[in-house]
Every structure is written in C-alpha cells, then in structure tokens.
TIMARMAR-827810 format. One record per residue (C-alpha): residue number from 1; residue in three letters; x, y, z. Coordinates in steps of 0.5 Angstrom, whole numbers, plus 2048, in hexadecimal, padded with zeros to 3 digits. Each point is the difference from the previous one (the first is absolute). Example, Ala and Ser with C-alpha at 12.3 -4.5 7.8 and 13.67 -1.06 7.14 Angstrom:
BEGIN
<r nr="1" rest="ALA" xx="819" yy="7F7" zz="810"/>
<r nr="2" rest="SER" xx="802" yy="807" zz="7FE"/>
//
This chain:
BEGIN
<r nr="1" rest="MET" xx="7DB" yy="7CE" zz="818"/>
<r nr="2" rest="ASN" xx="7FC" yy="800" zz="806"/>
<r nr="3" rest="TYR" xx="7FA" yy="805" zz="801"/>
<r nr="4" rest="VAL" xx="805" yy="803" zz="805"/>
<r nr="5" rest="GLY" xx="805" yy="801" zz="7FA"/>
<r nr="6" rest="LYS" xx="7FB" yy="802" zz="7FB"/>
<r nr="7" rest="LEU" xx="7FD" yy="805" zz="805"/>
<r nr="8" rest="GLU" xx="807" yy="803" zz="801"/>
<r nr="9" rest="VAL" xx="802" yy="801" zz="7F8"/>
<r nr="10" rest="ALA" xx="7FA" yy="803" zz="7FF"/>
<r nr="11" rest="VAL" xx="800" yy="805" zz="806"/>
<r nr="12" rest="PHE" xx="808" yy="802" zz="7FD"/>
<r nr="13" rest="ALA" xx="7FE" yy="800" zz="7FA"/>
<r nr="14" rest="ILE" xx="7FB" yy="806" zz="802"/>
<r nr="15" rest="ILE" xx="804" yy="803" zz="804"/>
<r nr="16" rest="THR" xx="805" yy="801" zz="7FA"/>
<r nr="17" rest="SER" xx="7FC" yy="801" zz="7FB"/>
<r nr="18" rest="LEU" xx="7FC" yy="805" zz="802"/>
<r nr="19" rest="PRO" xx="805" yy="806" zz="801"/>
<r nr="20" rest="CYS" xx="804" yy="7FC" zz="7FA"/>
<r nr="21" rest="CYS" xx="7F9" yy="803" zz="7FC"/>
<r nr="22" rest="VAL" xx="800" yy="807" zz="803"/>
<r nr="23" rest="PHE" xx="808" yy="801" zz="7FF"/>
<r nr="24" rest="ILE" xx="7FF" yy="7FE" zz="7F8"/>
<r nr="25" rest="PHE" xx="7FA" yy="803" zz="800"/>
<r nr="26" rest="ILE" xx="805" yy="807" zz="803"/>
<r nr="27" rest="ASN" xx="806" yy="7FF" zz="7FC"/>
<r nr="28" rest="CYS" xx="7FB" yy="7FF" zz="7F9"/>
<r nr="29" rest="THR" xx="7FD" yy="807" zz="801"/>
<r nr="30" rest="MET" xx="807" yy="802" zz="802"/>
<r nr="31" rest="LEU" xx="802" yy="7FD" zz="7F9"/>
<r nr="32" rest="PHE" xx="7FA" yy="803" zz="7FC"/>
<r nr="33" rest="THR" xx="801" yy="807" zz="804"/>
<r nr="34" rest="LEU" xx="808" yy="801" zz="7FE"/>
<r nr="35" rest="ARG" xx="7FD" yy="7FF" zz="7F9"/>
<r nr="36" rest="SER" xx="7FA" yy="804" zz="800"/>
<r nr="37" rest="LYS" xx="804" yy="807" zz="7FF"/>
<r nr="38" rest="THR" xx="806" yy="803" zz="7FC"/>
<r nr="39" rest="VAL" xx="804" yy="802" zz="806"/>
<r nr="40" rest="PHE" xx="800" yy="7F8" zz="802"/>
<r nr="41" rest="TYR" xx="803" yy="7FD" zz="7FA"/>
<r nr="42" rest="GLU" xx="803" yy="805" zz="7FE"/>
<r nr="43" rest="THR" xx="805" yy="801" zz="806"/>
<r nr="44" rest="PRO" xx="806" yy="7FB" zz="801"/>
<r nr="45" rest="ARG" xx="7FE" yy="800" zz="807"/>
<r nr="46" rest="PHE" xx="7F9" yy="7FD" zz="800"/>
<r nr="47" rest="VAL" xx="801" yy="7FC" zz="7FA"/>
<r nr="48" rest="LEU" xx="806" yy="7FC" zz="804"/>
<r nr="49" rest="VAL" xx="7FB" yy="800" zz="806"/>
<r nr="50" rest="PHE" xx="7FA" yy="7FD" zz="7FB"/>
<r nr="51" rest="ASN" xx="806" yy="7FB" zz="7FE"/>
<r nr="52" rest="LEU" xx="800" yy="7FF" zz="807"/>
<r nr="53" rest="LEU" xx="7FA" yy="7FF" zz="802"/>
<r nr="54" rest="LEU" xx="7FF" yy="7FB" zz="7FA"/>
<r nr="55" rest="ALA" xx="804" yy="7FB" zz="802"/>
<r nr="56" rest="ASP" xx="7FE" yy="7FF" zz="806"/>
<r nr="57" rest="THR" xx="7F8" yy="801" zz="7FF"/>
<r nr="58" rest="VAL" xx="802" yy="7FA" zz="7FB"/>
<r nr="59" rest="LEU" xx="804" yy="7FC" zz="806"/>
<r nr="60" rest="LEU" xx="7FB" yy="801" zz="805"/>
<r nr="61" rest="PHE" xx="7FA" yy="7FD" zz="7FB"/>
<r nr="62" rest="GLN" xx="804" yy="7FB" zz="7FE"/>
<r nr="63" rest="ALA" xx="802" yy="7FE" zz="807"/>
<r nr="64" rest="GLN" xx="7F9" yy="800" zz="803"/>
<r nr="65" rest="SER" xx="7FE" yy="7FC" zz="7FA"/>
<r nr="66" rest="MET" xx="805" yy="7FA" zz="801"/>
<r nr="67" rest="TYR" xx="7FE" yy="800" zz="807"/>
<r nr="68" rest="LEU" xx="7F9" yy="7FF" zz="800"/>
<r nr="69" rest="MET" xx="802" yy="7FB" zz="7FB"/>
<r nr="70" rest="SER" xx="804" yy="7FD" zz="804"/>
<r nr="71" rest="ALA" xx="7FB" yy="801" zz="806"/>
<r nr="72" rest="GLY" xx="7FB" yy="7FC" zz="7FC"/>
<r nr="73" rest="ARG" xx="804" yy="7FA" zz="7FD"/>
<r nr="74" rest="VAL" xx="800" yy="803" zz="7F9"/>
<r nr="75" rest="ARG" xx="805" yy="7FB" zz="7FC"/>
<r nr="76" rest="LEU" xx="803" yy="805" zz="7FA"/>
<r nr="77" rest="SER" xx="803" yy="7FD" zz="7FA"/>
<r nr="78" rest="TYR" xx="808" yy="800" zz="7FF"/>
<r nr="79" rest="HIS" xx="800" yy="807" zz="7FB"/>
<r nr="80" rest="VAL" xx="7FB" yy="804" zz="804"/>
<r nr="81" rest="CYS" xx="803" yy="800" zz="807"/>
<r nr="82" rest="PHE" xx="807" yy="801" zz="7FC"/>
<r nr="83" rest="LEU" xx="7FD" yy="806" zz="7FC"/>
<r nr="84" rest="LEU" xx="7FC" yy="802" zz="807"/>
<r nr="85" rest="SER" xx="807" yy="7FF" zz="804"/>
<r nr="86" rest="MET" xx="804" yy="804" zz="7FB"/>
<r nr="87" rest="ILE" xx="7FC" yy="806" zz="800"/>
<r nr="88" rest="ALA" xx="802" yy="800" zz="808"/>
<r nr="89" rest="GLU" xx="806" yy="800" zz="7FE"/>
<r nr="90" rest="VAL" xx="801" yy="805" zz="7FC"/>
<r nr="91" rest="THR" xx="7FB" yy="805" zz="803"/>
<r nr="92" rest="LEU" xx="804" yy="7FE" zz="807"/>
<r nr="93" rest="LEU" xx="807" yy="803" zz="7FD"/>
<r nr="94" rest="THR" xx="7FC" yy="806" zz="7FC"/>
<r nr="95" rest="SER" xx="7FE" yy="803" zz="808"/>
<r nr="96" rest="PRO" xx="808" yy="801" zz="802"/>
<r nr="97" rest="LEU" xx="802" yy="802" zz="7F9"/>
<r nr="98" rest="THR" xx="7FB" yy="806" zz="800"/>
<r nr="99" rest="LEU" xx="801" yy="802" zz="806"/>
<r nr="100" rest="LEU" xx="807" yy="801" zz="7FE"/>
<r nr="101" rest="ALA" xx="7FF" yy="804" zz="7FA"/>
<r nr="102" rest="MET" xx="7FB" yy="805" zz="805"/>
<r nr="103" rest="SER" xx="805" yy="801" zz="805"/>
<r nr="104" rest="VAL" xx="805" yy="801" zz="7FA"/>
<r nr="105" rest="GLU" xx="7FA" yy="806" zz="7FD"/>
<r nr="106" rest="SER" xx="800" yy="803" zz="807"/>
<r nr="107" rest="TYR" xx="808" yy="801" zz="800"/>
<r nr="108" rest="VAL" xx="800" yy="803" zz="7FA"/>
<r nr="109" rest="ALA" xx="7FB" yy="804" zz="801"/>
<r nr="110" rest="VAL" xx="804" yy="803" zz="808"/>
<r nr="111" rest="CYS" xx="806" yy="800" zz="7FD"/>
<r nr="112" rest="TYR" xx="800" yy="802" zz="7F9"/>
<r nr="113" rest="PRO" xx="7F9" yy="804" zz="800"/>
<r nr="114" rest="LEU" xx="803" yy="804" zz="7FA"/>
<r nr="115" rest="ARG" xx="800" yy="7FA" zz="7FB"/>
<r nr="116" rest="HIS" xx="7FB" yy="7FC" zz="803"/>
<r nr="117" rest="THR" xx="7FA" yy="801" zz="7FA"/>
<r nr="118" rest="SER" xx="807" yy="7FF" zz="7FC"/>
<r nr="119" rest="ILE" xx="801" yy="7F9" zz="803"/>
<r nr="120" rest="VAL" xx="7FA" yy="7FE" zz="802"/>
<r nr="121" rest="THR" xx="7FC" yy="7FF" zz="7FA"/>
<r nr="122" rest="MET" xx="7FB" yy="7FC" zz="7FE"/>
<r nr="123" rest="ARG" xx="805" yy="7FC" zz="7FB"/>
<r nr="124" rest="ASN" xx="804" yy="7FF" zz="805"/>
<r nr="125" rest="THR" xx="7FA" yy="7FE" zz="805"/>
<r nr="126" rest="GLY" xx="7FE" yy="7FA" zz="7FA"/>
<r nr="127" rest="ALA" xx="807" yy="7FE" zz="7FF"/>
<r nr="128" rest="ALA" xx="801" yy="7FF" zz="807"/>
<r nr="129" rest="ILE" xx="7F9" yy="7FD" zz="801"/>
<r nr="130" rest="VAL" xx="802" yy="7FB" zz="7FB"/>
<r nr="131" rest="MET" xx="806" yy="7FE" zz="803"/>
<r nr="132" rest="ILE" xx="7FC" yy="7FE" zz="806"/>
<r nr="133" rest="TRP" xx="7FB" yy="7FB" zz="7FD"/>
<r nr="134" rest="ALA" xx="807" yy="7FE" zz="7FB"/>
<r nr="135" rest="PHE" xx="803" yy="7FE" zz="807"/>
<r nr="136" rest="GLY" xx="7FB" yy="7FC" zz="802"/>
<r nr="137" rest="PHE" xx="7FE" yy="7FC" zz="7FA"/>
<r nr="138" rest="GLN" xx="806" yy="7FE" zz="7FF"/>
<r nr="139" rest="TYR" xx="801" yy="7FD" zz="807"/>
<r nr="140" rest="VAL" xx="7FA" yy="7FC" zz="7FE"/>
<r nr="141" rest="PHE" xx="804" yy="7FE" zz="7F9"/>
<r nr="142" rest="VAL" xx="805" yy="7FD" zz="804"/>
<r nr="143" rest="ARG" xx="7FC" yy="7FD" zz="804"/>
<r nr="144" rest="VAL" xx="7FC" yy="7FC" zz="7FB"/>
<r nr="145" rest="VAL" xx="807" yy="7FF" zz="7FD"/>
<r nr="146" rest="LEU" xx="802" yy="7FD" zz="806"/>
<r nr="147" rest="LEU" xx="7FA" yy="7FC" zz="801"/>
<r nr="148" rest="LEU" xx="800" yy="7FD" zz="7F9"/>
<r nr="149" rest="LYS" xx="808" yy="7FE" zz="801"/>
<r nr="150" rest="VAL" xx="7FF" yy="7FD" zz="806"/>
<r nr="151" rest="SER" xx="7F9" yy="7FC" zz="7FE"/>
<r nr="152" rest="LEU" xx="804" yy="7FE" zz="7FA"/>
<r nr="153" rest="SER" xx="806" yy="7FD" zz="804"/>
<r nr="154" rest="LYS" xx="7FD" yy="7FD" zz="805"/>
<r nr="155" rest="GLY" xx="7FB" yy="7FD" zz="7FC"/>
<r nr="156" rest="ILE" xx="7FB" yy="804" zz="804"/>
<r nr="157" rest="ALA" xx="7F8" yy="800" zz="7FD"/>
<r nr="158" rest="LEU" xx="7FD" yy="807" zz="801"/>
<r nr="159" rest="LYS" xx="7F9" yy="7FD" zz="803"/>
<r nr="160" rest="THR" xx="7FB" yy="804" zz="803"/>
<r nr="161" rest="PRO" xx="801" yy="801" zz="808"/>
<r nr="162" rest="ASP" xx="7FB" yy="7FF" zz="805"/>
<r nr="163" rest="SER" xx="800" yy="806" zz="803"/>
<r nr="164" rest="CYS" xx="803" yy="807" zz="7FC"/>
<r nr="165" rest="GLY" xx="807" yy="803" zz="803"/>
<r nr="166" rest="LYS" xx="806" yy="802" zz="7FE"/>
<r nr="167" rest="GLU" xx="802" yy="7FB" zz="805"/>
<r nr="168" rest="ILE" xx="7FE" yy="7FB" zz="7FC"/>
<r nr="169" rest="LEU" xx="801" yy="802" zz="7FA"/>
<r nr="170" rest="PHE" xx="808" yy="801" zz="801"/>
<r nr="171" rest="ASN" xx="802" yy="7FB" zz="805"/>
<r nr="172" rest="ASP" xx="807" yy="7FF" zz="7FE"/>
<r nr="173" rest="PRO" xx="806" yy="804" zz="804"/>
<r nr="174" rest="VAL" xx="802" yy="804" zz="7F9"/>
<r nr="175" rest="PHE" xx="7FA" yy="803" zz="800"/>
<r nr="176" rest="ASN" xx="800" yy="803" zz="807"/>
<r nr="177" rest="ILE" xx="807" yy="801" zz="7FF"/>
<r nr="178" rest="PHE" xx="7FE" yy="804" zz="7FA"/>
<r nr="179" rest="LYS" xx="7FB" yy="804" zz="803"/>
<r nr="180" rest="LYS" xx="804" yy="802" zz="806"/>
<r nr="181" rest="SER" xx="805" yy="803" zz="7FC"/>
<r nr="182" rest="TYR" xx="7FC" yy="804" zz="7FB"/>
<r nr="183" rest="THR" xx="7FB" yy="803" zz="805"/>
<r nr="184" rest="TYR" xx="805" yy="801" zz="806"/>
<r nr="185" rest="PHE" xx="804" yy="804" zz="7FA"/>
<r nr="186" rest="TRP" xx="7FB" yy="804" zz="7FE"/>
<r nr="187" rest="TYR" xx="7FD" yy="801" zz="807"/>
<r nr="188" rest="VAL" xx="807" yy="802" zz="803"/>
<r nr="189" rest="PHE" xx="801" yy="805" zz="7FA"/>
<r nr="190" rest="ALA" xx="7F9" yy="804" zz="801"/>
<r nr="191" rest="ALA" xx="802" yy="801" zz="807"/>
<r nr="192" rest="VAL" xx="807" yy="802" zz="7FF"/>
<r nr="193" rest="ILE" xx="7FD" yy="805" zz="7FB"/>
<r nr="194" rest="ILE" xx="7FB" yy="803" zz="804"/>
<r nr="195" rest="THR" xx="805" yy="800" zz="805"/>
<r nr="196" rest="SER" xx="805" yy="804" zz="7FC"/>
<r nr="197" rest="THR" xx="7FB" yy="805" zz="7FE"/>
<r nr="198" rest="TYR" xx="7FD" yy="801" zz="807"/>
<r nr="199" rest="ILE" xx="807" yy="802" zz="802"/>
<r nr="200" rest="SER" xx="802" yy="805" zz="7FB"/>
<r nr="201" rest="VAL" xx="7F8" yy="802" zz="801"/>
<r nr="202" rest="MET" xx="802" yy="802" zz="807"/>
<r nr="203" rest="VAL" xx="807" yy="803" zz="7FE"/>
<r nr="204" rest="ALA" xx="7FC" yy="804" zz="7FB"/>
<r nr="205" rest="ALA" xx="7FB" yy="803" zz="805"/>
<r nr="206" rest="TRP" xx="806" yy="802" zz="804"/>
<r nr="207" rest="SER" xx="803" yy="805" zz="7FB"/>
<r nr="208" rest="ALA" xx="7FD" yy="808" zz="7FF"/>
<r nr="209" rest="SER" xx="7FE" yy="7FE" zz="7F9"/>
<r nr="210" rest="THR" xx="7FB" yy="7FB" zz="800"/>
<r nr="211" rest="ASP" xx="7F9" yy="800" zz="802"/>
<r nr="212" rest="LYS" xx="7FE" yy="7FE" zz="807"/>
<r nr="213" rest="VAL" xx="7FA" yy="7FF" zz="7FF"/>
<r nr="214" rest="SER" xx="801" yy="7FB" zz="7FA"/>
<r nr="215" rest="ALA" xx="805" yy="7FD" zz="803"/>
<r nr="216" rest="GLU" xx="7FC" yy="7FE" zz="806"/>
<r nr="217" rest="LYS" xx="7FB" yy="7FD" zz="7FB"/>
<r nr="218" rest="ALA" xx="805" yy="7FD" zz="7FD"/>
<r nr="219" rest="ARG" xx="802" yy="7FD" zz="806"/>
<r nr="220" rest="LYS" xx="7FA" yy="7FD" zz="803"/>
<r nr="221" rest="THR" xx="7FF" yy="7FE" zz="7F9"/>
<r nr="222" rest="LEU" xx="806" yy="7FB" zz="800"/>
<r nr="223" rest="ILE" xx="7FE" yy="7FD" zz="808"/>
<r nr="224" rest="LEU" xx="7FA" yy="7FE" zz="7FC"/>
<r nr="225" rest="HIS" xx="803" yy="7FD" zz="7FB"/>
<r nr="226" rest="MET" xx="805" yy="7FC" zz="804"/>
<r nr="227" rest="VAL" xx="7FB" yy="7FE" zz="806"/>
<r nr="228" rest="GLN" xx="7FC" yy="7FE" zz="7FA"/>
<r nr="229" rest="LEU" xx="807" yy="7FC" zz="7FD"/>
<r nr="230" rest="GLY" xx="800" yy="7FC" zz="807"/>
<r nr="231" rest="ILE" xx="7F9" yy="7FE" zz="801"/>
<r nr="232" rest="SER" xx="801" yy="7FE" zz="7F7"/>
<r nr="233" rest="PHE" xx="806" yy="7FC" zz="802"/>
<r nr="234" rest="CYS" xx="7FC" yy="7FB" zz="805"/>
<r nr="235" rest="SER" xx="7FB" yy="7FE" zz="7FA"/>
<r nr="236" rest="PRO" xx="807" yy="7FC" zz="7FD"/>
<r nr="237" rest="ILE" xx="801" yy="7FC" zz="807"/>
<r nr="238" rest="HIS" xx="7F9" yy="7FE" zz="801"/>
<r nr="239" rest="ASP" xx="801" yy="7FA" zz="7FD"/>
<r nr="240" rest="ALA" xx="807" yy="7FF" zz="803"/>
<r nr="241" rest="ILE" xx="7FD" yy="802" zz="807"/>
<r nr="242" rest="VAL" xx="7FA" yy="7FB" zz="800"/>
<r nr="243" rest="PHE" xx="803" yy="7FA" zz="7FD"/>
<r nr="244" rest="LEU" xx="805" yy="801" zz="807"/>
<r nr="245" rest="LEU" xx="7FA" yy="800" zz="805"/>
<r nr="246" rest="SER" xx="7FE" yy="7FA" zz="7FC"/>
<r nr="247" rest="LYS" xx="805" yy="7FC" zz="803"/>
<r nr="248" rest="HIS" xx="7FF" yy="802" zz="807"/>
<r nr="249" rest="LEU" xx="7F8" yy="800" zz="800"/>
<r nr="250" rest="ASN" xx="7FA" yy="7FD" zz="7FE"/>
<r nr="251" rest="ARG" xx="7FD" yy="801" zz="7FA"/>
<r nr="252" rest="ALA" xx="7FA" yy="803" zz="803"/>
<r nr="253" rest="VAL" xx="804" yy="806" zz="804"/>
<r nr="254" rest="VAL" xx="804" yy="800" zz="7FA"/>
<r nr="255" rest="VAL" xx="7FA" yy="803" zz="7FB"/>
<r nr="256" rest="ARG" xx="7FE" yy="804" zz="805"/>
<r nr="257" rest="ILE" xx="807" yy="804" zz="801"/>
<r nr="258" rest="GLN" xx="800" yy="7FF" zz="7F8"/>
<r nr="259" rest="VAL" xx="7F9" yy="804" zz="800"/>
<r nr="260" rest="ALA" xx="803" yy="805" zz="804"/>
<r nr="261" rest="LEU" xx="805" yy="801" zz="7FD"/>
<r nr="262" rest="TYR" xx="7FE" yy="800" zz="7F9"/>
<r nr="263" rest="VAL" xx="7FB" yy="806" zz="803"/>
<r nr="264" rest="CYS" xx="806" yy="803" zz="803"/>
<r nr="265" rest="VAL" xx="805" yy="7FF" zz="7FA"/>
<r nr="266" rest="ILE" xx="7FD" yy="800" zz="7FA"/>
<r nr="267" rest="MET" xx="7F9" yy="804" zz="801"/>
<r nr="268" rest="PHE" xx="802" yy="805" zz="804"/>
<r nr="269" rest="PRO" xx="806" yy="803" zz="7FC"/>
<r nr="270" rest="ARG" xx="7FC" yy="7FF" zz="7FA"/>
<r nr="271" rest="CYS" xx="7FB" yy="806" zz="802"/>
<r nr="272" rest="LEU" xx="805" yy="805" zz="803"/>
<r nr="273" rest="SER" xx="800" yy="803" zz="7FA"/>
<r nr="274" rest="SER" xx="7F9" yy="802" zz="7FE"/>
<r nr="275" rest="LEU" xx="800" yy="803" zz="808"/>
<r nr="276" rest="ILE" xx="806" yy="803" zz="800"/>
<r nr="277" rest="TYR" xx="800" yy="804" zz="7FA"/>
<r nr="278" rest="GLY" xx="7F9" yy="802" zz="7FF"/>
<r nr="279" rest="LEU" xx="7FF" yy="802" zz="807"/>
<r nr="280" rest="ARG" xx="807" yy="803" zz="801"/>
<r nr="281" rest="ASP" xx="801" yy="803" zz="7F8"/>
<r nr="282" rest="GLN" xx="7FB" yy="807" zz="800"/>
<r nr="283" rest="THR" xx="7FF" yy="800" zz="7F9"/>
<r nr="284" rest="ILE" xx="7FE" yy="7F9" zz="800"/>
<r nr="285" rest="ARG" xx="7FC" yy="800" zz="806"/>
<r nr="286" rest="PRO" xx="7F9" yy="805" zz="7FF"/>
<r nr="287" rest="VAL" xx="800" yy="7FD" zz="7F9"/>
<r nr="288" rest="LEU" xx="800" yy="7F8" zz="803"/>
<r nr="289" rest="MET" xx="7FC" yy="802" zz="806"/>
<r nr="290" rest="GLN" xx="7FB" yy="803" zz="7FB"/>
<r nr="291" rest="LYS" xx="7FF" yy="7F9" zz="7FC"/>
<r nr="292" rest="LEU" xx="800" yy="7FB" zz="806"/>
<r nr="293" rest="LEU" xx="7FA" yy="804" zz="803"/>
<r nr="294" rest="CYS" xx="7FD" yy="800" zz="7F9"/>
<r nr="295" rest="GLY" xx="801" yy="7F9" zz="800"/>
<r nr="296" rest="TRP" xx="7FD" yy="7FE" zz="807"/>
<r nr="297" rest="GLU" xx="7FA" yy="805" zz="7FF"/>
<r nr="298" rest="GLY" xx="800" yy="7FE" zz="7F8"/>
<r nr="299" rest="SER" xx="800" yy="7F8" zz="803"/>
<r nr="300" rest="LEU" xx="7FB" yy="802" zz="806"/>
<r nr="301" rest="SER" xx="7FB" yy="803" zz="7FB"/>
<r nr="302" rest="VAL" xx="800" yy="7FA" zz="7FC"/>
<r nr="303" rest="SER" xx="7FD" yy="7FC" zz="806"/>
<r nr="304" rest="VAL" xx="7FB" yy="804" zz="803"/>
<r nr="305" rest="HIS" xx="7FE" yy="801" zz="7FA"/>
<r nr="306" rest="SER" xx="800" yy="7F9" zz="7FF"/>
<r nr="307" rest="LYS" xx="7FC" yy="7FE" zz="806"/>
<r nr="308" rest="SER" xx="7FB" yy="806" zz="7FE"/>
<r nr="309" rest="HIS" xx="7FF" yy="7FC" zz="7FA"/>
<r nr="310" rest="MET" xx="7FF" yy="7FA" zz="804"/>
<r nr="311" rest="LEU" xx="7FB" yy="803" zz="805"/>
<r nr="312" rest="SER" xx="7FC" yy="803" zz="7FA"/>
<r nr="313" rest="CYS" xx="7FF" yy="7F9" zz="7FD"/>
//
C-alpha cells in the first residue's frame, strides 16, 4: 500500500470513528438513563426502547470495530471472525422485530386503551423480548448447521480468512438463499404489521370515542417506526450493493463508495434511536440531557484539573 493509500485509509478511519464514538457515548448514556429510574425499567414502552437501543449500540460498536480491523488489515482467527459476524446477524434482526413490538404496543394503547395495562404487561413485554432474541439466535444456529454441512459435504476446511467478512465466511450460494429468505421474510412481516397498525390507528382516530391527542402521537410514532424500518432494511442489502459495484468499478472507487454506504446504511440508522426517543419523549429527554451535560462537565472538569496539576508541577 502506497503513502496516498495509507493516508486515505487513515482519513476514512478518523471520519467514521469520531461520530461513531460520539453516538456510542450518547447511546450508552441513554441506556444508563433508561435504567436509572423506576418509571423507565417498569414501563413496557421504555423497556422496548432499551432493547432496541441495546441492539443498535452493540451493532454500531461491532461494525466500527470490524471496519477498523479491516482497514488496519488485522487478521483474525476463523472462530473470532465467525463470532463477530454472528453478533452482527443477531442484532441486525433484533431491530425490526423490536420495532414491530413497539408498533403493536402503540396500537393497543390507542385502539384498546381500557385493556392496555392488562395486555401490555411487563411479563408479556419480557416474553416478547425473549422471543425477539430467540429468533435472532435461531437464525445463527441454522447458519452454523448449514456451514458445517456444506464444509463436510464438500470437504472444505474452515481456514482463517485473510480478512474478516460475512461474504468470505459464507461464500456458498446456499447461505445467500437462506439469508435472503429468512431476513426478507421478517422485514416484510414487520412492514406489514407496522402498516396495519398505522391504518388501524388512523381509523380509530376518526372515532369520536378515541383520544385525539393519543391517536395523533401514536400516528407520528408509527411513521417514525416505518422510516426506521425502511432505513434498517438497507443494511441486509449492503453487501449485495457492494458486490454489484465491484463488478463494474475499480477497487479504489468501490472502497470509497463502500465507506459512504457504511456511514449511511450501517452507522446512521444505529444512531437514530437515541435521537428519536431521547429527544422526542418528554419523560426521557430531561433526564437524558441532565446526564449528558453532567458527563461533558465531568470530562471537562477532569481535563481542567489535570492541566492545572501539570502546571503546578
């Protein structure tokens, strides 16, 4: 790699790492906020937000770590590469399913307000979260079984790849077929449910017996869920886009486009949850802003204290 190439890699690493670190800090503060008060961890809606934010934060950290290791040409063992790739697969599927559960909660709150507390309980919410993660781990389990079956049937040894990536680990066509079938099914299923709940809320809003303020709030929330789902849907097709571009463009151009797609398709959607729910929700926002400001003030005070200590020495 020449000097220009190394400089470009370094610039891309800095450009992606700085905003990533900022949003990881915000996401972690948001997670801490949602566990800081009883009203947050005993309210099903906030528990679902915590689950969504946790999956997004893990995926954001994993994606940036993989990007930096790939840029630095760090060679990982097969098992470590496989583990990191499967973490991404689990969390990638968790987001749309959590959005689905949040949409159902909004639907019940508007269309069945008197039964909301009996239907949307902490027990049912916990069961829904367990099912969401179970579907993700089921997907990983099937991938492992297929990998072992293909390796044994074709006599392929599981060797350490030169660079870690899902397209390198799972390069047999059967993996691509399974991934598209399973992932697209759940995304389409989530889209149908969210659209159905949106239509139901709109119909309920026209009813004279429905709380107009709650219905309007639920309508805006469901629109945000649909936008989030649409942006998140770009993540599974990220590899396919890069693969198609690599057939028609040279490697340098493909790398630049891949970095841009990584920021827009992988990083940006993972940062939306903290912005949408942290700044929009009137209950979370004051607590979150207080903790963020205290965090910045704390870091600044530590910096000032260290500088004054150095000057005194």
